[in-house]
Steps between C-alpha positions, in 0.01 A plus 500: 500500500595726214622843620437813295763770468403813695434813294760695692773251400398533138504881529842497672652274237358712222620828652845353580538368150413839351743689725782248436430509125523877500827490693648237269405695187637829630831341612538317176439819301750686711771239463433465122531876461868481596587136419266421214219247487743226401701533823495207741441750783148562366410129523679462830307791646169361388575149635631618835200722559246234417682242713514741787126563472414129551769423758309599821214250449754220438706602806182502715398161375850362570485633857156350559612161374798483741768583242684789676821477291302535177304797645819677603652453155182629331493807723865565433441487128197733542710760685771490224238516221313787661829693543576464128144587390475797732835631398391494134170668582660763717766570230221536244287736707797704620634534145161623383468755771861617456449539124189702554676731745801533266270605212331765710829632627641516148194694382538735801871560420409582139238748613756658748761537225243649257404758762864586565564536125199730467621718786850516348359592157297784654803635682700485177223687320508769757874544473510490119195717437625813671548610143332364199690269267561153370610369836176624661298329239692175555448525869122549441488189284685305774238614758217386272658160452561461870140592576384231260724240659378596848139464391553146366707390804196471726468591869726369772322227689572267790681184416245286696206710621325193648808439721507863603136487607534168683812626680311810608214290641729253679742768621810336347746591232403465133816300429390238746158461331670474160728227640231272648186564299628305194524189726123493565384365162752214470445398860126503444520292183758252618402441864129542430506235231701259721269558805182448306628190325619357833155546646316368194720196439562408864403141590157483665465389854308184563146604575347248735174698490449398138515131581164334536412431865318182566292525819531201732197279496359426843451131547188435701334178598318500167834508318629214706182302427548564130864383519385184679228440247749532214734261687229241525401538139857481366788354695727800576852509361782465745635838619179691431298682760211256461741210564627652826150591609386139447787369711415745777135374490616142510785512750441813702130586508535740792759711313283473189213653698720793593581550134127494422441754775757733356756471783774352284596485133545163335873552477532603872289196603726268305807648671335470842404130445828402350357415154736759352839588641595843616718662234874476592573846363304744708381817344193716508355297211577157645417526872194309601373792703476702186232266373284534811208726437254684731186325614241494234744500209699195393802495267 
């Protein structure tokens, strides 16, 4: 019976592919920014990340098919590939966050120096303008220039206001937030993509419920009569049910009557009368008792 792919597996595969694709592109761009697009590291990073994404389904399939050594090797490769990919992602996110903080700190330092220069120019103007003269006018010009520089420097701001707010809410230091927050995006992209792909591409379990179930047909006296009528019309082939029923009718009529009454199946009756031998290899499928049926129903 043809099995359709569940919608959730399609959605998981699609989402995992999107997350993994985003992680691959970001990592490749980050490596190319320092190494150049022609660097083998760019190609290696792409291949390793893609192979890591499809490794869990292969490892699970190997484990389910009794190949433990192959499964262990696949999981080992997955751990190494994830370590490489995550390190690249963390380095990329951390570098971006550090660059942003450095830019803000540099701007803050410029604003601080502009303010100090303005205060120094004003003090110089006060000292030089106790009496009018050329030096007083020069000090006034210096104050005007320092004021213009301070106006263009911009206000002093927090290097990472989001980290400051989150640290205040969590009750921890801002430096701790700045250290760990850059890890969230790469972890979400990498591990999220791998987890969704593992769920979407995982081998399906055998669903016995989907198999067609054939209800057993109760053999009544009318069925036995039909088999007998067919046996009379056409000589039964050796080994068929009609053949064994005819032998029971001919050689063991009493047992045949029990079959017609529904006390025994044809196979069980043949075992009982010795027409067929009891199977040498006993199992739940070959024991003669397994073919005995309740009264009213024959096998």
